[in-house]
Structure formats: C-alpha cells, structure tokens
C-alpha positions as CSV (number, residue, x, y, z in Angstrom):
1,M,237.4,-53.4,86.9
2,E,236.6,-50.6,84.6
3,K,234.9,-51.3,81.0
4,V,234.9,-49.2,78.1
5,L,231.7,-48.7,76.1
6,R,230.5,-46.7,72.8
7,G,227.7,-44.5,73.8
8,H,225.1,-46.7,71.6
9,H,226.0,-49.7,73.8
10,L,224.6,-48.2,77.3
11,L,221.5,-48.4,75.5
12,C,221.7,-51.8,74.0
13,V,222.6,-53.5,77.0
14,H,219.0,-53.0,78.5
15,G,217.3,-54.4,75.7
16,F,219.7,-57.2,74.8
17,R,217.8,-61.2,74.5
18,G,221.2,-63.0,73.2
19,M,220.7,-62.1,69.9
20,G,224.0,-60.8,67.7
21,Y,225.8,-60.8,64.9
22,N,227.6,-64.6,65.6
23,D,228.0,-66.6,68.7
24,G,231.2,-64.9,69.8
25,F,229.8,-61.5,69.9
26,V,226.7,-62.8,71.9
27,A,228.6,-64.7,74.7
28,K,230.9,-60.8,75.0
29,M,227.5,-59.1,74.8
30,K,226.4,-61.7,77.7
31,E,229.0,-61.3,80.1
32,I,228.8,-57.3,79.7
33,V,224.7,-57.3,80.2
34,E,225.3,-59.7,83.0
35,D,227.6,-57.5,84.7
36,I,225.6,-54.0,84.3
37,R,222.4,-55.9,85.2
38,N,224.2,-57.2,88.4
39,E,222.8,-54.5,90.9
40,E,225.4,-55.9,93.2
41,K,228.0,-54.8,91.2
42,D,229.0,-51.3,90.4
43,F,232.5,-50.1,88.5
44,F,233.4,-47.4,86.2
45,I,232.7,-47.6,82.4
46,Q,234.7,-44.7,80.4
47,V,231.8,-43.7,77.2
48,V,233.2,-43.7,74.2
49,A,232.1,-43.1,70.5
50,D,234.6,-45.8,68.9
51,L,235.1,-49.5,69.1
52,D,234.6,-51.2,72.7
53,Q,234.8,-54.4,74.6
54,A,231.5,-55.6,72.9
55,C,233.1,-54.8,69.2
56,A,235.8,-56.5,70.1
57,A,234.3,-60.0,69.6
58,C,231.9,-58.3,66.5
59,P,233.1,-60.0,63.0
60,N,232.9,-56.4,61.6
61,R,235.3,-55.3,63.8
62,G,237.8,-53.9,61.5
63,E,241.3,-52.6,63.0
64,T,239.9,-49.0,63.8
65,R,236.4,-49.1,62.8
66,C,233.0,-50.8,62.0
67,E,233.0,-52.7,58.6
68,A,229.6,-53.9,58.3
69,S,229.1,-52.0,55.6
70,A,230.5,-49.0,53.5
71,N,228.2,-46.5,55.7
72,S,228.4,-49.0,58.8
73,N,231.3,-46.9,60.7
74,E,229.5,-43.7,60.3
75,H,226.0,-44.9,61.5
76,V,227.5,-46.4,64.6
77,L,229.3,-42.9,65.3
78,T,226.3,-41.3,64.9
79,L,224.0,-43.5,67.3
80,D,227.2,-43.3,70.1
81,E,227.1,-39.1,69.4
82,N,223.1,-39.1,69.5
83,V,223.1,-41.2,72.7
84,I,226.1,-39.1,74.7
85,H,224.5,-36.2,74.0
86,H,220.5,-37.0,74.9
87,L,222.2,-38.4,78.2
88,G,224.4,-35.2,78.7
89,L,228.0,-37.3,79.1
90,K,231.4,-36.6,77.6
91,K,232.8,-38.5,75.1
92,G,236.3,-40.3,77.1
93,E,234.6,-39.7,80.4
94,S,234.2,-42.7,83.1
95,Y,231.2,-43.0,85.0
96,L,229.5,-45.1,87.8
97,K,227.9,-47.9,86.4
98,S,224.9,-47.4,88.3
99,E,224.7,-43.5,87.8
100,L,224.4,-44.7,83.8
101,V,222.0,-46.9,84.5
102,A,220.3,-44.5,86.5
103,L,220.6,-41.8,84.0
104,T,219.2,-43.9,81.2
105,A,216.4,-45.0,83.5
106,K,215.6,-41.1,83.9
107,R,216.5,-39.6,80.3
108,V,215.5,-41.8,78.1
109,V,211.4,-43.2,77.1
110,P,211.7,-46.3,74.2
111,D,209.7,-43.6,71.8
112,D,213.3,-41.7,71.8
113,L,214.9,-45.0,70.4
114,D,213.2,-43.9,67.1
115,I,215.4,-40.9,67.0
116,L,218.4,-42.2,69.3
117,C,218.7,-45.4,67.1
118,K,217.8,-44.4,64.0
119,N,218.3,-47.3,61.3
120,C,219.5,-49.4,63.8
121,S,218.6,-53.3,62.5
122,W,217.8,-54.3,65.8
123,L,215.1,-51.5,66.5
124,A,212.5,-53.7,64.6
125,A,213.2,-56.1,67.0
126,G,211.0,-54.7,69.5
127,V,213.1,-56.0,72.6
128,C,215.2,-52.6,72.8
129,K,212.2,-50.4,73.4
130,E,210.9,-53.1,75.6
131,G,214.0,-53.3,77.6
132,M,214.0,-49.4,77.9
133,A,210.5,-49.7,79.4
134,N,211.2,-52.5,81.9
135,L,214.4,-50.2,83.1
136,R,212.0,-47.1,83.6
137,K,209.4,-49.4,85.5
138,K,212.1,-51.1,87.6
139,Y,213.1,-47.3,88.6
140,K,209.4,-46.2,89.1
141,I,209.5,-44.0,86.6
142,K,206.4,-43.1,84.9
143,K,205.9,-41.4,81.2
C-alpha cells in the first residue's frame, strides 16, 4: 500500500492535532497520520512536490494545483522543495515510511520549521514544533 505525500506533509504528520481546512480534509489527514504513526505498519511513500493523497480531500485543491490563493501553489511547492532538499530526498522516489520518519527525527529540529515552513499558516499554532520535538524525543535525539 504505497502512499503519495508531498514533501512538506512529511513534517505536517508529526504535528497534526485534528485541525484542518474542513471535516473531509481532517478525516483524510487523520487516516494518513494514523498509518504513519503506527509502528506496526511499514510501507513505501512516494515523495512528491505536487498534489498528494492529503490534497485529495482539501477544499482548496484545483484540478492540477492548490488554489487557496493566487500564490498558494507556489508557496506549497516551495515548502515541498525545502523539506525534500533538507532531508536529502529525491522527488518522485519512494522510501520506506520507517526510514522517512527516522530521517526526519534525525535531520529536523523544531526551530528548522521557521525556515522550512516559512509563512505556513499552521506554524503559529505551535503544534508543528511540538510534534517535531516529540518525534526527536521518541528517537532519543538530543539537540
């Protein structure tokens, strides 16, 4: 059961706390997050800088791009590129979920989100940095 996730969603899943654009998006994101957080499951994730399975339930999804605002597609693509580059991944490649989660824990500190997720509307909620801190703690990674 391979999943397709945009680069920045590789980080969002760790801070997700049930907030979202609408009930449909929240339900889809919750399903994705539960699979990623479930240590009993391992599967491949294709990493993209494009619409993904979470976007499928987003009310801002256009046919081929994010249409939340005039600049939203460029913004989310920048977030995707930032994360993909920071993690040393290749767009379009598939990786085991367990490897991606461990790599994220190792390479992303909470304060990195200020740069990687710059101008993301969810960053101010604080749950993203908290989620990243908890992930690093789980993997026993100190500063």
